[in-house]
N, C-alpha and C positions, 0 to 999 in steps of 0.2 A: 432521571437520567435516561438519555437516549441510547439505544443499541442499534448497531448497523452491521452490515456484511458487505465485504468486497467479493463478488462473484463474477468478476470480469470474464472468466473462462466458461461461463455457463453454457452458452449456445455451442461452443466447441465440444464441451462434454456431451451434450444431447446429440450432436451430430455423429458422435463416435459410439453412440448406444448406451450412454450412462443411464442408470436407473437408480432411484432412491427409495428406501423402504423404512417404514415404521413397523418393526416386527416383520410379519410376512405381507404387510399391506404396501402396495405400490403408492407412492405419494408424489405431490408436487412440493418440493422443499421450499420454494418461495412462499407458498401459502402457509406451510407450517411455521416458518420464521415469523410471519405476520401474526399467526395466532399466539406466538410467544411475546408479542409486543415489539419486535424488531421493526423498525419503521424508517430506516435510512439505508440506502444502497450507494455504496462508493464504487465508482467505475473509472478505470484507468483509460487514458487516451494517449495513443502514440500517433505521430505525424503521418508516417507512411511505412507500416510494418510489412514491407516486402522488398525483395532484391530488384535490381534493375531488370532482371529477367522475369520478373513477376512471381518468384517463389515466396509464399507466405512465411512469415517469421514464427507463426503459431503462438502458443501460450495465450490463446483467446483471440489472436489477430485483432488487437484492440485499436482499430482505426475508428474514424468517425461513424461509419455505417454500423459497426458493432455497438458503439455508444448509443447511437439513436434507437437502434432496435431494443437494446436491453433497457434503456432508461424509459422508453415507451411502455414496455411490459411492466417494469417496476412501478412506474407512476400509476398504471391502470389497477395495481394491487394496493395502492395506498402508501407506497414508499416515497419518502423525500429523496433527493438526488444529491450526492456529492461528486462533483467532477474532479478527477485527479489527473492534472495535465503534466505529463512527463517531459515536454519539450525535447523529445528524442524520438527516433523511429523504432525503439525497443526499450528494454528495461533501463531505467535511470535509478541509481542507488548511490550509496556513499563511495563505492568503488569505480563507478563509471556513469558518465553523463555526456554521452556522445551527441554531437550536433547532428541534426537531421541531414541525410545525404544532400537534399536539395538546398540546404542552407550553408553547406561546408565552404563556399567561396566568400562568405561575408566576413568582414572585420567586426570589431565590437560595435561601432556605430551602426553598421548594418544589421547586426543581430538585435540590437536594442529596438530598432524600427520593426524587424520582422517578428519579434516577440509580441509587440503591440498589434501589428496587423493580423498575425495568425490568431492570437487570442480574441481579438474583436470579431474576426470572420467566423471563428468557431462558435462564438456565443450567439452571434446572429443567426447562424444556421440551427443551433439548438433551439432558440426562441421560436423560429419559423416552424419548427416541428412540434410546437406546443409543450415543450418540456421546461418546467420551472426548476431552477437550481437553487438549493438551499445553501450549499457550501461549494466553494471552489478552492482547490489546492493549486497555487502557483508554483509548480515544481513538485518533485517527489524525492523525499529523503535527501534534501539539499544541505545536509550538514556541511559538506565540503564544496558547496557551490553547485553550479549548473552550467550547461553549454560550455563544456571545457574545450580548449584551454582558456577561453576568454573570461568566463565567470568562475574559474577555479580558485578556491581558496588555498593558499600556499602555507603549509605548516613550517614554523620556524623552530630553531633549537629549543627554545623555551616553551614550546607547545602552543604558542599563539599562532594566529593565521593572518596573512596579508591578502590584499586584493579585494577587500569588501567593497571599495567604490565601484568596481566593475559589476560584482554581483548585484549590488543595490540598484545600479542603473537598469539591469535586466529585470529585476523583480518589480521595480517601479513602472516599467513599461507594461508588463503583464497586468499589474493590478489597476493601472489606469484604464486599460480596456474593460476589465471586469466592472469597475465603478461606473464607466460610462454606459454599458449594455445591460448589466444585471446588478444595479445598485443595492437590490435587496439581498443579495447572496453574501454570506460571511466569507471572508478571505482567510485561508489557513496557510501558515508557513510550517512545513513539515520537516522534522528532523528526526534522526535516530540517535544512537549513543546517549540514550535517554537517562543514564545514571550520571552523566558528566556535567556537574555544575559549572566547571570552568568554561567548557565549551558553550554551554547555554548562556552563561552570563556574558561572555565575550560577544556572541552572536546576536543576542537580542538587545544588548546595549548599543551595538552598532546600528540595529534597526531603529531603535529609539532615537539615537542621536541624528540619524539621517532622516527621520520623519517618514519612515515606510508605513503606509497605511494598511494595516491588516488587523484582523479581529481575534484570531485564535492560534495559539501555539499547538501544533499537532505533533504527536509522539508516535514513533514505533516502539512497541515493547515486546521483545522475544528474550526471555531470561537467559538463554544460552549466549547472547551477545550483549545483553543490556542490564545484567545484574540482578540482584535480589528485589523483592517488594520493598524492603527498607530503603535501598539505594534509589530506586526509581522514584518512590513517593516523597523521599527527601528532596529530590530535584523538582518534583511537581510543586511542593510547598515553597521552595526557594524561588521558583519562577513566578509565583504570584505577585511578586513585587513589580513585575512589568504591567500589571493591570489588564491582562488579557484573558479571555476565555481559554479553556484547555480541553483537548480532546485526545484520546488515544485512537488514532486512525488506522493502525495496524496492530493486531494482537494475535497470537497464535501459541499453541502448546501441543506437544505430542501425546498420542494415546497408545503408542507402542514403539518398541525398537525392532520389532520383527519386519524384515523387508518383504515387500510383496513380490520381489523377484528372487527366485530360489537358486539362482546361479550367477556367476560373475557377468557383469554387464558394464563393460568399459571402465572398471575400477571405481565406479561411482558409488556413493553411500547415501543413505538418507541424511537430510541436514541435521535432524535431531537424533542423538544417540545417548546412551547412558554416560559414555566417556566425556562428552562435552558438557554434561550437566553435573557431573560429580563434584567438580571444583567449586560449584556454587552451593552445594548442600541442598539442592532442590530435590534430588531424587528420593530422598528418605521420606519427607513429608508429601511431596508431590510425585509419586513414581510415574514413569512413563507407561501408564496403563490406562484403560478407560475410566476406572475409578480415580486414578490420580489426575487425569485431565479434568474430570468433573470437579474435583476438590480445588484445583488451581483456578477454575473458572469462577467458582462460587466465591473464593477468597478474594480473587482480584476485583471482581465487580463490587463486593462489599466495601473494599478499601477505596475503590474509585469514588463511590458515592460519598464516603466519609471525607475524602480529600477535595470534593468539589469538582470532580471531572464532569464535563458537560455530556460526553458521549464516548462509547467504546465500539469499534468496529472490528469484528473478527475477519482475518485476512483469508480468503480463498477456502471457506469451510466445505465447498462442494467439489473441490479439485482432486477427485478420486482417480486412481490409476485405471488405465485402459489402453488398448491398441490405438496408437496414433496420438495419445495424450502426452505432450512433450512440453518442456520448459522453453525449448528453442528448437528451430530447424538448423540445418547446417549453414544455410545462408544467413540466418540470424547470427549464429556464433561468428561468422566471418565479420559481420558488421561490428560487433562488440569485441572482436580480437580475443575470442575464447575458443578458437578451433581446436578440435581433438578431444573435447570433453563429451561425455555421454549426454544424450538429448533427453534422457528419461525424467519422469516427474520425480524429484527428490523431496517434494513437500507433502506428499500423500499421507504421511502419518501425523499430520497436524489438522486434518479435516475434522468436521463434526459428524461425519459419516464414516464407517470403516471401509476397508478395501473393496467390499462387496456392495457398498452403497447402503448399508444398514445404519440407522440412527444410533449415535452413541450417547451414553449418559450425559455427557457434557452439553449436548443439545438442549436438554431440559433445563440446565443450569443457566444457559445463555438466554435469559428471560427477564422481562420487566416485572418487577414485583409490585 
């Protein structure tokens, strides 16, 4: 089973002085992951992550320049590369899939052509820089569609969704460009809600009926949103009927509920807390402590191997807190209509290094055996 990491914010961390340690020894964490057998790097790509005035959106500022620089470094260290195309200027997830600013004037037909053109141009650029892609995600957490409103899946009173035809046109356009320029790369369709057999059955049945040409079902798995191990792996086993490979392209779990900020900071809290885990019964067996995070990691990877998962990627294991390390700038929050929120890093307690950059026990569990 392959192991991977998404460290799309890595250069932004280094630019703000981040340092990583194994005990008291200063280390290069990408080399340490490779020593553990981790050999895939997932890197997200945003179209134009800055405002019209040129203000960066932060959170890695994941434009094509960042991708090329990080992928080149990763490839030099022996990593294979997973390209995660968001088809947005900033975060795309189940709650938001904003059309890039420069595409906003396009209708559905125009967007279908733009997805093909943009994907093709991006892949040509990547190839010209000597980067080989092993995996390509066409969209990020597209459970509810992409490029809203045109590719948005609309939930009905019975829980089913409509507008698959529009979404499928967009996906086929992106996939066509991938097959043309990088036919050797495996195509991933990435969803979250990874406990929900109804959603996955509906979604991938539509993909099957429409002849969508993809290779891998990609999951996000964060238990505070996506249920217990039993629920998740029941869905994994259920989805084997579609005959596709399966990967967990995003995984994370907290090592503490103690905040790195000791005073009120815009009313924000860490994403993971005891409160939002108690309902799942996880905190007793997998407490939000360094030891609990390690136990979670060991158990999850063992189950993944048993259930035939091809690979598992830990999401942002190096995104430790620091001055200037933010999930969004104010300009970015304006773009995604989330103005007024704190800009702080709410994910820092799910890294594989603690708030001071020291290696956690789970790091040693995230290892190829």
